[in-house]
C-alpha positions as CSV (number, residue, x, y, z in Angstrom):
1,X,23.9,5.6,-1.7
2,X,25.3,9.1,-0.9
3,X,25.1,12.1,-3.2
4,X,28.0,12.5,-5.7
5,X,30.4,15.3,-5.2
6,X,28.7,17.2,-8.0
7,X,25.3,16.9,-6.4
8,X,26.7,18.0,-3.0
9,X,27.9,21.2,-4.7
10,X,24.5,21.9,-6.3
11,X,22.7,25.1,-5.3
12,X,19.9,24.7,-2.8
13,X,17.4,25.2,-5.5
14,X,18.4,22.1,-7.4
15,X,18.3,20.0,-4.1
16,X,14.8,21.4,-3.3
17,X,13.6,20.4,-6.8
18,X,15.0,16.9,-6.5
19,X,13.4,16.4,-3.1
20,X,10.0,17.5,-4.4
21,X,10.1,15.2,-7.3
22,X,11.1,12.1,-5.2
23,X,8.1,9.8,-5.1
24,X,6.1,11.9,-7.6
25,X,5.1,10.5,-11.0
26,X,5.0,13.9,-12.6
27,X,5.2,17.6,-11.5
28,X,4.8,20.7,-13.7
29,X,7.1,23.7,-13.3
30,X,4.2,25.6,-11.8
31,X,3.8,22.9,-9.1
32,X,7.5,23.0,-8.4
33,X,7.4,26.8,-7.9
34,X,4.5,26.4,-5.5
35,X,6.0,23.5,-3.5
36,X,9.5,24.8,-3.2
37,X,8.6,28.5,-2.7
38,X,11.3,29.4,-5.2
39,X,11.1,32.0,-7.8
40,X,10.3,31.1,-11.4
41,X,13.8,31.9,-12.5
42,X,15.4,29.8,-9.7
43,X,13.3,26.8,-10.6
44,X,14.0,27.2,-14.3
45,X,17.7,27.3,-13.6
46,X,17.6,24.3,-11.3
47,X,15.6,22.3,-13.8
48,X,17.9,23.2,-16.7
49,X,20.9,22.0,-14.7
50,X,19.2,18.8,-13.7
51,X,18.0,18.1,-17.2
52,X,21.6,18.6,-18.5
53,X,22.9,16.1,-15.9
54,X,20.4,13.5,-17.0
55,X,18.6,13.5,-13.6
56,X,15.3,14.8,-14.9
57,X,13.3,14.0,-18.0
58,X,10.7,16.2,-19.6
59,X,7.3,14.6,-20.3
60,X,4.2,15.6,-22.2
61,X,1.1,13.6,-21.6
62,X,-2.6,13.8,-21.9
63,X,-4.2,13.0,-19.7
64,X,-1.7,13.9,-17.1
65,X,0.2,10.7,-15.9
66,X,-1.1,11.3,-12.4
67,X,-4.6,11.6,-13.7
68,X,-5.0,14.8,-11.7
69,X,-6.3,16.9,-14.6
70,X,-8.7,16.0,-17.4
71,X,-8.4,17.8,-20.7
72,X,-5.5,18.9,-22.8
73,X,-2.0,17.5,-22.6
74,X,0.3,18.9,-19.9
75,X,4.1,19.2,-19.8
76,X,6.1,18.4,-16.7
77,X,9.1,16.7,-15.2
78,X,10.0,13.4,-13.5
79,X,13.1,11.9,-12.2
80,X,15.2,9.4,-14.2
81,X,16.9,6.2,-12.9
82,X,20.1,8.3,-12.7
83,X,18.5,10.1,-9.7
84,X,18.4,6.9,-7.8
85,X,16.5,3.7,-7.4
86,X,14.3,2.3,-4.6
87,X,13.2,-1.2,-3.9
88,X,10.1,-2.8,-2.3
89,X,9.6,-6.0,-0.4
90,X,6.0,-7.2,0.1
91,X,5.6,-10.2,2.5
92,X,2.2,-11.8,2.1
93,X,1.1,-14.8,4.1
94,X,2.0,-17.1,1.2
95,X,4.1,-14.9,-1.2
96,X,7.1,-12.6,-1.4
97,X,7.0,-9.8,-4.0
98,X,9.9,-7.6,-4.9
99,X,9.9,-4.4,-7.0
100,X,12.5,-1.9,-8.1
101,X,11.6,1.6,-9.3
102,X,13.2,4.9,-10.0
103,X,12.4,7.9,-7.8
104,X,9.4,8.8,-9.8
105,X,7.8,5.4,-9.1
106,X,8.3,4.0,-12.6
107,X,8.6,0.2,-11.9
108,X,11.7,-1.1,-13.7
109,X,11.4,-4.8,-12.5
110,X,9.2,-6.8,-10.3
111,X,8.4,-10.4,-9.6
112,X,6.6,-12.6,-7.0
113,X,7.5,-16.0,-5.6
114,X,5.6,-18.4,-3.3
115,X,6.8,-18.1,0.2
116,X,5.7,-19.1,3.7
117,X,6.3,-15.9,5.7
118,X,5.1,-17.6,8.9
119,X,8.1,-19.8,8.8
120,X,11.6,-18.7,9.7
121,X,12.1,-14.9,9.8
122,X,15.8,-15.3,9.0
123,X,14.9,-17.4,6.0
124,X,12.4,-14.7,4.9
125,X,14.9,-11.9,5.2
126,X,17.5,-13.9,3.4
127,X,15.1,-14.6,0.6
128,X,14.2,-10.9,0.4
129,X,17.9,-10.0,0.1
130,X,18.3,-12.5,-2.7
131,X,15.2,-11.5,-4.6
132,X,16.2,-7.8,-4.4
133,X,19.6,-8.5,-5.8
134,X,18.0,-10.7,-8.6
135,X,15.6,-7.9,-9.5
136,X,18.5,-5.4,-9.7
137,X,20.8,-7.6,-11.8
138,X,19.4,-7.1,-15.3
139,X,19.0,-3.3,-14.8
140,X,21.5,-0.9,-16.4
141,X,23.8,1.0,-14.0
142,X,23.4,2.7,-11.7
143,X,21.5,-0.1,-10.1
144,X,22.1,0.2,-6.4
145,X,18.9,1.4,-4.6
146,X,19.1,4.2,-2.1
147,X,16.4,2.8,0.2
148,X,14.0,-0.1,0.6
149,X,10.4,-0.2,1.8
150,X,9.0,-3.4,3.4
151,X,5.4,-4.5,3.9
152,X,4.3,-7.1,6.4
153,X,0.9,-8.5,7.3
154,X,1.3,-7.6,11.0
155,X,1.1,-4.6,13.2
156,X,4.3,-2.5,13.4
157,X,5.1,-0.2,16.4
158,X,5.8,3.3,15.3
159,X,8.5,4.0,18.0
160,X,11.0,1.4,16.9
161,X,9.5,-0.4,13.9
162,X,9.3,-3.6,15.8
163,X,6.6,-6.2,14.9
164,X,3.7,-6.8,17.2
165,X,2.2,-10.2,16.6
166,X,0.9,-13.2,18.5
167,X,-0.4,-16.2,16.6
168,X,-0.2,-14.6,13.2
169,X,3.6,-14.5,12.8
170,X,4.9,-15.8,16.1
171,X,8.5,-16.0,14.9
172,X,8.6,-12.3,14.1
173,X,7.1,-10.9,17.4
174,X,9.3,-8.3,19.0
175,X,11.9,-8.2,16.2
176,X,12.9,-5.3,14.0
177,X,13.1,-6.9,10.5
178,X,13.6,-3.5,8.8
179,X,16.8,-3.0,10.7
180,X,17.9,-6.6,10.1
181,X,17.3,-6.3,6.3
182,X,19.1,-2.9,6.3
183,X,22.2,-4.5,7.9
184,X,22.1,-7.2,5.2
185,X,21.8,-4.8,2.4
186,X,23.8,-1.8,3.8
187,X,20.8,0.4,3.1
188,X,18.1,2.2,5.0
189,X,14.9,0.1,5.2
190,X,11.5,1.3,6.4
191,X,8.7,-1.1,7.3
192,X,4.9,-0.7,7.6
193,X,1.8,-2.7,8.0
194,X,0.6,-3.9,4.6
195,X,-2.8,-2.2,4.8
196,X,-1.1,1.2,5.4
197,X,1.0,0.7,2.3
198,X,-2.0,-0.3,0.2
199,X,-3.9,2.8,1.4
200,X,-0.9,5.0,0.6
201,X,-0.7,3.6,-2.9
202,X,-4.4,3.8,-3.7
203,X,-4.5,7.4,-2.4
204,X,-1.5,8.5,-4.5
205,X,-1.8,6.3,-7.6
206,X,-5.1,4.4,-7.6
207,X,-8.8,4.6,-6.8
208,X,-8.5,7.3,-4.2
209,X,-6.3,9.8,-6.0
210,X,-6.9,13.3,-4.8
211,X,-8.8,12.2,-1.7
212,X,-7.4,13.2,1.7
213,X,-9.8,11.2,4.0
214,X,-10.4,7.6,3.4
215,X,-10.7,4.1,4.9
216,X,-8.8,1.4,3.0
217,X,-9.9,-2.3,3.7
218,X,-7.5,-5.1,3.0
219,X,-9.5,-8.3,2.9
220,X,-7.5,-11.4,2.1
221,X,-6.5,-14.2,4.6
222,X,-7.0,-11.5,7.3
223,X,-9.1,-8.4,7.5
224,X,-7.2,-5.1,8.1
225,X,-7.8,-1.5,7.6
226,X,-5.8,1.7,7.1
227,X,-6.8,5.2,7.7
228,X,-5.7,8.3,5.7
229,X,-6.8,11.5,7.4
230,X,-6.0,14.9,6.2
231,X,-3.8,13.4,3.5
232,X,-1.6,11.4,5.9
233,X,-1.6,7.8,7.0
234,X,-3.0,7.8,10.5
235,X,-1.1,5.2,12.6
236,X,-2.3,6.1,16.1
237,X,-0.3,6.5,19.3
238,X,1.6,3.2,19.0
239,X,1.2,2.7,15.3
240,X,-1.6,0.1,15.6
241,X,-4.6,2.1,14.2
242,X,-6.8,0.1,11.8
243,X,-6.6,-3.3,13.4
244,X,-10.2,-4.3,12.6
245,X,-9.8,-8.0,12.1
246,X,-10.2,-9.0,15.8
247,X,-13.2,-6.8,16.6
248,X,-16.0,-9.2,17.8
249,X,-19.1,-8.9,15.6
250,X,-22.5,-10.6,15.4
251,X,-22.8,-14.2,14.2
252,X,-23.2,-17.6,15.7
253,X,-20.2,-18.9,17.7
254,X,-19.3,-22.5,17.2
255,X,-17.3,-24.7,14.8
256,X,-15.4,-22.6,12.3
257,X,-16.1,-19.4,14.2
258,X,-13.1,-19.5,16.6
259,X,-10.4,-17.0,15.5
260,X,-6.7,-17.7,15.4
261,X,-6.3,-15.0,18.0
262,X,-8.2,-17.2,20.5
263,X,-11.3,-15.1,20.4
264,X,-14.7,-15.9,18.9
265,X,-16.8,-14.1,16.3
266,X,-13.9,-11.9,15.3
267,X,-14.5,-10.1,12.0
268,X,-11.6,-12.1,10.4
269,X,-13.1,-15.4,11.4
270,X,-16.4,-14.5,9.6
271,X,-15.3,-12.4,6.6
272,X,-11.7,-13.2,5.5
273,X,-11.1,-15.2,2.4
274,X,-10.3,-18.2,4.5
275,X,-13.6,-17.9,6.4
276,X,-15.5,-17.6,3.0
277,X,-13.8,-20.7,1.6
278,X,-14.7,-22.6,4.8
279,X,-18.4,-21.6,4.3
280,X,-18.2,-22.8,0.7
281,X,-16.5,-26.1,1.5
282,X,-19.7,-28.2,1.8
283,X,-20.7,-27.2,-1.7
284,X,-17.4,-26.9,-3.5
285,X,-14.8,-28.8,-1.5
286,X,-11.4,-27.3,-1.1
287,X,-11.4,-24.2,-3.3
288,X,-8.3,-22.3,-4.1
289,X,-8.5,-18.5,-3.7
290,X,-8.0,-18.0,-7.4
291,X,-11.0,-20.3,-8.1
292,X,-13.1,-18.3,-5.6
293,X,-12.4,-15.2,-7.7
294,X,-13.3,-16.9,-10.9
295,X,-16.7,-18.1,-9.5
296,X,-17.5,-14.7,-8.0
297,X,-18.8,-13.5,-11.4
298,X,-21.0,-16.4,-12.2
299,X,-22.0,-18.7,-9.3
300,X,-24.9,-17.5,-7.1
301,X,-23.8,-19.5,-4.1
302,X,-20.3,-17.9,-4.2
303,X,-21.8,-14.5,-4.8
304,X,-24.1,-14.9,-1.8
305,X,-21.2,-15.9,0.5
306,X,-19.2,-12.9,-0.7
307,X,-22.1,-10.5,-0.2
308,X,-22.6,-11.9,3.3
309,X,-19.0,-11.2,4.0
310,X,-19.4,-7.7,2.8
311,X,-22.4,-7.2,5.1
312,X,-20.4,-8.3,8.1
313,X,-17.5,-6.1,7.3
314,X,-19.9,-3.2,6.8
315,X,-21.2,-3.6,10.4
316,X,-17.7,-2.5,11.6
317,X,-16.8,-0.1,8.9
318,X,-20.2,1.7,9.3
319,X,-19.3,2.7,12.8
320,X,-15.9,3.7,11.8
321,X,-17.3,5.9,9.0
322,X,-19.6,7.6,11.4
323,X,-16.6,8.5,13.5
324,X,-14.2,9.6,10.8
325,X,-16.6,10.9,8.0
326,X,-14.3,9.7,5.1
327,X,-14.7,10.7,1.5
328,X,-14.3,7.1,0.4
329,X,-14.1,3.4,1.5
330,X,-11.7,1.5,-0.8
331,X,-11.7,-2.3,-0.9
332,X,-8.3,-3.9,-1.4
333,X,-6.7,-7.2,-1.0
334,X,-7.8,-10.5,-2.5
335,X,-11.5,-9.8,-2.4
336,X,-11.0,-6.6,-4.4
337,X,-10.8,-9.0,-7.4
338,X,-14.3,-10.2,-6.5
339,X,-15.5,-6.7,-5.7
340,X,-19.0,-6.6,-7.0
341,X,-20.8,-8.9,-4.6
342,X,-18.6,-7.8,-1.7
343,X,-19.3,-4.1,-2.4
344,X,-23.0,-4.9,-2.6
345,X,-23.0,-6.3,0.9
346,X,-20.8,-3.5,2.2
347,X,-23.1,-0.9,0.6
348,X,-26.1,-2.5,2.2
349,X,-24.6,-2.3,5.7
350,X,-23.2,1.1,5.2
351,X,-26.5,2.5,4.0
352,X,-28.2,1.0,7.1
353,X,-25.6,2.1,9.7
354,X,-24.1,5.4,8.6
355,X,-25.7,8.7,9.3
356,X,-27.2,10.3,6.2
357,X,-24.8,13.2,6.3
358,X,-21.9,10.8,6.5
359,X,-23.1,8.4,3.8
360,X,-24.1,11.1,1.3
361,X,-21.4,11.4,-1.2
362,X,-19.1,8.8,0.4
363,X,-17.6,6.7,-2.4
364,X,-17.4,2.9,-2.1
365,X,-15.0,1.5,-4.6
366,X,-12.7,-1.3,-5.3
367,X,-9.0,-0.6,-5.4
368,X,-7.4,-0.1,-8.8
369,X,-3.9,-1.5,-8.0
370,X,-4.7,-5.0,-7.0
371,X,-2.0,-7.0,-5.2
372,X,0.6,-4.5,-6.4
373,X,-0.7,-1.9,-4.1
374,X,1.5,-3.1,-1.2
375,X,4.7,-3.0,-3.3
376,X,3.8,0.4,-4.7
377,X,3.1,1.8,-1.2
378,X,6.4,0.4,0.0
379,X,8.2,2.1,-3.0
380,X,6.5,5.4,-2.0
381,X,7.7,5.0,1.6
382,X,11.2,4.2,0.4
383,X,11.4,7.5,-1.6
384,X,10.5,9.4,1.5
385,X,13.3,8.2,3.6
386,X,15.6,10.7,2.0
387,X,13.2,13.6,2.1
388,X,13.3,15.7,5.3
389,X,9.9,16.1,7.0
390,X,8.1,13.4,5.0
391,X,6.2,10.6,6.6
């Protein structure tokens, strides 16, 4: 969606204010002055014009909506739907989630359907297009998004946003699904690995607010990680940083220990939700993941299996923490809903493997955003497409 003629004629001050507010839940006037480098009078004039045009809304809240400051209520500004909408597509291994939000990340509509992402890529993109349009349909106008963010449970090359995958999503390997969905929708689409998006959301809106260095773990049907260093998602040279799931770790090789990548004793084959369910099969039969979460708070056998998984994950994360010295390790994905026993095992391994100076003060927490973290991260990425210099 291009700027209207009126917006194109706006002074630079108003455009700078709009850009700073994109992807932000809430900013005060003082923060806008600091971020834009404009004078107080210039910001005041720009804000007045944008309020008059209905592009901004003034909010008073306590505590601050971004939970950045405790104490008395604060007054600030956020964008309205008239400033534009963004959409998110989250492809999980067995679901497709879609969300639509305004530029200040207020979610206006969202829903999830069961979907086999490992099947046809074309069918998946067709379903994403249909679900985005369905999510937009009940919204008042304007209801055309300006950009879309997409999350995928596979590595994504930074250079061209192509998917790198072998046995995980073989039908997607070497393709550029963001460009394909963009052609379908006539919109810019940005894609990222799901763990990167979860980390971005937790750092901006969830358990790691205000932290600039953290490790985010996404433990579901696979085991992945994302790194935020100096406040930015660290993707590495090719965009493949954080691929922990296929690091070989200790444990007996044998039945049930072979990984889908063809290796043995991979972290994923020992500590993913599927691996845990397989360990529990002799005692419980075929457990659904939701039932695993229910039993995590009461059943000692399930708790022990989850704690063991946390210990195994910690053997890898401990070495990573020694290298990166993060302020926090955040547990996301399915196992975040069974956090207590998993975190107990993680903590045990981290205490044993990290240097005291690294472990002291390092927080170990469950993510606050649950399965929505990926969609929220995709919305954040979508707001940044139109912002020069953002990443």
